[in-house]
Structure formats: structure tokens, C-alpha cells
VEXDO-854360 format. One record per residue: residue number from 0; residue in three letters; x, y, z of N, C-alpha, C in turn. Coordinates in nm, 3 decimals, m for minus. Example, Ala and Ser with C-alpha at 12.3 -4.5 7.8 and 13.67 -1.06 7.14 Angstrom:
# residues 2
R   num   residuo      n.c1      n.c2      n.c3     ca.c1     ca.c2     ca.c3      c.c1      c.c2      c.c3
R     0       ALA     1.319    m0.569     0.780     1.230    m0.450     0.780     1.320    m0.330     0.780
R     1       SER     1.285    m0.225     0.708     1.367    m0.106     0.714     1.290     0.003     0.787
END
This chain:
# residues 112
R   num   residuo      n.c1      n.c2      n.c3     ca.c1     ca.c2     ca.c3      c.c1      c.c2      c.c3
R     0       UNK     0.086    m0.098    m0.013    m0.010     0.017    m0.005     0.083     0.109     0.033
R     1       UNK     0.208     0.099     0.067     0.279     0.236     0.122     0.344     0.263    m0.078
R     2       UNK     0.358     0.143    m0.137     0.456     0.153    m0.285     0.318     0.230    m0.393
R     3       UNK     0.199     0.166    m0.335     0.115     0.264    m0.443     0.060     0.404    m0.383
R     4       UNK     0.072     0.428    m0.290     0.054     0.599    m0.272     0.184     0.638    m0.296
R     5       UNK     0.303     0.618    m0.274     0.435     0.674    m0.333     0.398     0.675    m0.504
R     6       UNK     0.350     0.575    m0.564     0.351     0.589    m0.711     0.260     0.699    m0.724
R     7       UNK     0.107     0.681    m0.704     0.034     0.808    m0.694     0.091     0.944    m0.696
R     8       UNK     0.150     0.939    m0.581     0.219     1.107    m0.531     0.356     1.137    m0.600
R     9       UNK     0.453     1.049    m0.640     0.553     1.094    m0.692     0.603     1.014    m0.825
R    10       UNK     0.566     0.931    m0.849     0.567     0.879    m0.987     0.473     0.884    m1.102
R    11       UNK     0.388     0.975    m1.101     0.325     1.005    m1.215     0.181     0.942    m1.247
R    12       UNK     0.151     0.867    m1.141     0.009     0.805    m1.178    m0.079     0.882    m1.143
R    13       UNK    m0.054     1.019    m1.115    m0.191     1.128    m1.080    m0.248     1.142    m1.239
R    14       UNK    m0.177     1.127    m1.322    m0.197     1.131    m1.492    m0.274     1.009    m1.526
R    15       UNK    m0.326     0.920    m1.450    m0.424     0.848    m1.483    m0.550     0.810    m1.431
R    16       UNK    m0.560     0.928    m1.312    m0.680     0.956    m1.198    m0.743     1.006    m1.278
R    17       UNK    m0.889     0.999    m1.307    m1.027     1.052    m1.304    m1.012     1.095    m1.476
R    18       UNK    m0.964     1.027    m1.557    m0.961     1.064    m1.703    m0.941     0.891    m1.734
R    19       UNK    m0.963     0.887    m1.876    m0.926     0.776    m1.941    m0.767     0.741    m1.984
R    20       UNK    m0.760     0.626    m1.970    m0.594     0.597    m1.980    m0.594     0.463    m2.059
R    21       UNK    m0.445     0.465    m2.109    m0.374     0.354    m2.227    m0.371     0.245    m2.096
R    22       UNK    m0.401     0.130    m2.076    m0.371     0.038    m1.977    m0.230     0.016    m1.994
R    23       UNK    m0.179    m0.001    m2.118    m0.036    m0.052    m2.088     0.074     0.068    m2.043
R    24       UNK     0.016     0.167    m2.057     0.100     0.277    m2.017     0.081     0.300    m1.847
R    25       UNK    m0.053     0.243    m1.821    m0.073     0.273    m1.654     0.031     0.130    m1.591
R    26       UNK    m0.005     0.049    m1.670     0.107    m0.107    m1.609     0.236    m0.074    m1.604
R    27       UNK     0.312     0.009    m1.725     0.438     0.043    m1.720     0.477     0.161    m1.616
R    28       UNK     0.382     0.228    m1.607     0.411     0.356    m1.502     0.411     0.287    m1.331
R    29       UNK     0.295     0.228    m1.350     0.276     0.141    m1.212     0.453     0.026    m1.155
R    30       UNK     0.472    m0.021    m1.258     0.609    m0.099    m1.275     0.735    m0.003    m1.236
R    31       UNK     0.729     0.101    m1.311     0.840     0.182    m1.311     0.804     0.240    m1.152
R    32       UNK     0.724     0.263    m1.108     0.739     0.364    m0.934     0.750     0.256    m0.882
R    33       UNK     0.720     0.122    m0.863     0.746    m0.004    m0.779     0.866    m0.006    m0.811
R    34       UNK     0.943    m0.014    m0.891     1.109    m0.051    m0.890     1.176     0.041    m0.851
R    35       UNK     1.134     0.222    m0.865     1.176     0.317    m0.807     1.164     0.326    m0.671
R    36       UNK     1.061     0.270    m0.606     1.038     0.255    m0.449     1.113     0.161    m0.415
R    37       UNK     1.155     0.069    m0.456     1.218    m0.094    m0.410     1.381    m0.014    m0.427
R    38       UNK     1.422     0.066    m0.524     1.580     0.100    m0.519     1.571     0.187    m0.412
R    39       UNK     1.496     0.283    m0.367     1.518     0.403    m0.280     1.511     0.312    m0.145
R    40       UNK     1.435     0.227    m0.121     1.440     0.164    m0.033     1.564     0.047     0.028
R    41       UNK     1.632     0.025    m0.099     1.754    m0.035    m0.104     1.851     0.051    m0.056
R    42       UNK     1.859     0.177    m0.130     1.944     0.315    m0.068     1.934     0.290     0.061
R    43       UNK     1.828     0.331     0.110     1.807     0.339     0.258     1.886     0.264     0.333
R    44       UNK     1.870     0.122     0.318     1.917     0.022     0.368     2.042     0.032     0.366
R    45       UNK     2.138     0.052     0.241     2.258     0.068     0.235     2.325     0.169     0.331
R    46       UNK     2.231     0.309     0.333     2.299     0.429     0.383     2.293     0.395     0.550
R    47       UNK     2.181     0.329     0.599     2.165     0.315     0.738     2.310     0.159     0.771
R    48       UNK     2.322     0.105     0.700     2.460     0.027     0.719     2.613     0.108     0.695
R    49       UNK     2.576     0.176     0.626     2.721     0.255     0.632     2.764     0.358     0.738
R    50       UNK     2.625     0.387     0.785     2.637     0.475     0.902     2.687     0.373     1.036
R    51       UNK     2.663     0.237     1.024     2.666     0.153     1.149     2.809     0.150     1.105
R    52       UNK     2.866     0.125     1.016     3.021     0.062     0.990     3.088     0.191     1.012
R    53       UNK     3.069     0.340     0.975     3.127     0.427     0.991     3.147     0.453     1.166
R    54       UNK     3.024     0.439     1.198     3.050     0.472     1.379     3.127     0.356     1.433
R    55       UNK     3.110     0.205     1.349     3.229     0.117     1.446     3.378     0.169     1.409
R    56       UNK     3.374     0.213     1.289     3.529     0.277     1.250     3.574     0.356     1.323
R    57       UNK     3.481     0.453     1.355     3.527     0.553     1.456     3.557     0.516     1.578
R    58       UNK     3.488     0.439     1.619     3.492     0.370     1.794     3.668     0.269     1.750
R    59       UNK     3.686     0.194     1.690     3.819     0.159     1.650     3.938     0.224     1.616
R    60       UNK     3.907     0.333     1.569     4.010     0.447     1.546     4.014     0.491     1.690
R    61       UNK     3.923     0.510     1.758     3.965     0.608     1.886     4.010     0.458     1.975
R    62       UNK     4.008     0.355     1.995     4.081     0.272     2.061     4.207     0.261     2.009
R    63       UNK     4.235     0.259     1.840     4.366     0.251     1.787     4.474     0.352     1.878
R    64       UNK     4.417     0.524     1.857     4.478     0.631     1.913     4.540     0.612     2.034
R    65       UNK     4.406     0.547     2.140     4.454     0.518     2.272     4.559     0.410     2.290
R    66       UNK     4.570     0.298     2.227     4.668     0.220     2.210     4.767     0.271     2.170
R    67       UNK     4.794     0.329     2.094     4.949     0.413     2.017     4.999     0.461     2.103
R    68       UNK     4.879     0.583     2.190     4.934     0.654     2.317     5.050     0.571     2.388
R    69       UNK     4.942     0.501     2.439     4.996     0.372     2.554     5.121     0.327     2.520
R    70       UNK     5.142     0.287     2.415     5.273     0.217     2.353     5.372     0.354     2.348
R    71       UNK     5.343     0.466     2.283     5.427     0.564     2.266     5.490     0.608     2.415
R    72       UNK     5.406     0.597     2.503     5.444     0.642     2.631     5.551     0.533     2.702
R    73       UNK     5.539     0.399     2.689     5.631     0.297     2.749     5.761     0.309     2.733
R    74       UNK     5.853     0.316     2.845     6.001     0.303     2.826     6.056     0.184     2.759
R    75       UNK     5.989     0.060     2.729     6.026    m0.054     2.647     6.002    m0.011     2.533
R    76       UNK     6.107    m0.122     2.464     6.075    m0.083     2.307     5.978    m0.167     2.288
R    77       UNK     5.919    m0.120     2.185     5.795    m0.206     2.101     5.804    m0.197     1.944
R    78       UNK     5.808    m0.281     1.890     5.816    m0.294     1.760     5.661    m0.421     1.690
R    79       UNK     5.598    m0.339     1.608     5.519    m0.428     1.555     5.536    m0.462     1.409
R    80       UNK     5.542    m0.566     1.334     5.556    m0.640     1.211     5.459    m0.691     1.149
R    81       UNK     5.428    m0.691     1.044     5.342    m0.767     0.945     5.385    m0.916     0.944
R    82       UNK     5.323    m0.988     0.904     5.371    m1.166     0.884     5.485    m1.151     0.797
R    83       UNK     5.524    m1.050     0.706     5.630    m1.056     0.611     5.750    m1.037     0.692
R    84       UNK     5.722    m0.967     0.789     5.839    m0.913     0.911     5.881    m0.768     0.870
R    85       UNK     5.788    m0.711     0.778     5.815    m0.515     0.790     5.760    m0.509     0.874
R    86       UNK     5.831    m0.409     0.963     5.792    m0.279     1.047     5.685    m0.235     1.023
R    87       UNK     5.602    m0.214     1.082     5.469    m0.111     1.084     5.453    m0.013     1.190
R    88       UNK     5.530    m0.056     1.277     5.495     0.057     1.426     5.618     0.014     1.532
R    89       UNK     5.723     0.122     1.562     5.801     0.123     1.657     5.799     0.244     1.742
R    90       UNK     5.801     0.220     1.893     5.772     0.347     1.950     5.934     0.409     1.966
R    91       UNK     5.932     0.542     2.049     6.044     0.578     2.056     6.152     0.529     2.150
R    92       UNK     6.106     0.459     2.224     6.200     0.353     2.318     6.261     0.242     2.244
R    93       UNK     6.183     0.200     2.146     6.265     0.098     2.043     6.387     0.155     1.953
R    94       UNK     6.306     0.289     1.870     6.414     0.339     1.786     6.506     0.388     1.880
R    95       UNK     6.540     0.460     1.991     6.643     0.486     2.066     6.725     0.374     2.110
R    96       UNK     6.667     0.267     2.093     6.747     0.160     2.160     6.825     0.102     2.062
R    97       UNK     6.779     0.092     1.915     6.854     0.067     1.847     6.912     0.172     1.750
R    98       UNK     6.917     0.311     1.797     7.021     0.447     1.749     6.955     0.490     1.633
R    99       UNK     6.796     0.455     1.576     6.726     0.528     1.481     6.632     0.610     1.532
R   100       UNK     6.572     0.690     1.419     6.432     0.742     1.439     6.332     0.666     1.431
R   101       UNK     6.214     0.678     1.506     6.097     0.584     1.440     6.031     0.574     1.260
R   102       UNK     6.078     0.672     1.233     6.082     0.717     1.090     6.165     0.637     1.012
R   103       UNK     6.264     0.615     1.051     6.397     0.521     0.985     6.330     0.390     1.003
R   104       UNK     6.275     0.339     1.109     6.253     0.186     1.100     6.161     0.154     1.077
R   105       UNK     6.047     0.217     1.026     5.929     0.180     0.961     5.962     0.130     0.796
R   106       UNK     5.895     0.053     0.812     5.920    m0.014     0.632     6.044    m0.110     0.671
R   107       UNK     6.117    m0.094     0.766     6.247    m0.201     0.720     6.199    m0.347     0.769
R   108       UNK     6.268    m0.435     0.735     6.224    m0.573     0.766     6.287    m0.622     0.863
R   109       UNK     6.209    m0.700     0.924     6.286    m0.710     1.063     6.319    m0.843     1.049
R   110       UNK     6.452    m0.870     1.112     6.515    m1.033     1.092     6.567    m1.075     1.242
R   111       UNK     6.523    m1.187     1.261     6.563    m1.234     1.379     6.681    m1.335     1.383
END
């Protein structure tokens, strides 16, 4: 019923009310209106999903920022590498311990 009301108000069905119409024209207009309505509903659903993901990403970024601040404040050296051993993060204590800046360590290959 909501789709029919939308079709009448927004999709041009008002052209067929209280006057003669071509049957095929009415059917085509109704199909188009239903399709437009379904597409708009899907867009709304996707928009809500994106908003939820954006809020979750913001929460995770805040947690990551807090974790980075904690690592940066440690007196012990901390190095984080990917599975290939490439250094993704090093705190200042780690860089100083090895005689480099943090920026110099990033991207290096960690060899054990």
C-alpha cells in the first residue's frame, strides 16, 4: 500500500486518475514506480549500514589512538611487524634502543 501511495504521489500515477488512460501506459508507470520505490528502500538500507560501519570505524580508530598513545609512553621498546617481518610500528624507546628514529625503522624488514 505504501508503494501505491508513493506511486500516485511521486511517480506520475496522478496522470491516470479520473480520466481515460491507456492500459499499457498505466501498467508501465506502476512497474516503474514500484521499481523506483524498491531502489529507494535499498538505498536507505545501504545508507543505514554505512552509517553503522562508520560509527564502528570511528570507535575502532579511537581505540587504536589510545593504544598507540599507551605504546608511545612505554619505556620499553615495542616493534610491530606484519607477517612478512616488515616493521609497521615502533615506539620511541625502541628506535632509541637501536640508534634510529621511528621514521627510519618503519618499512624495514625485521630479521630475527
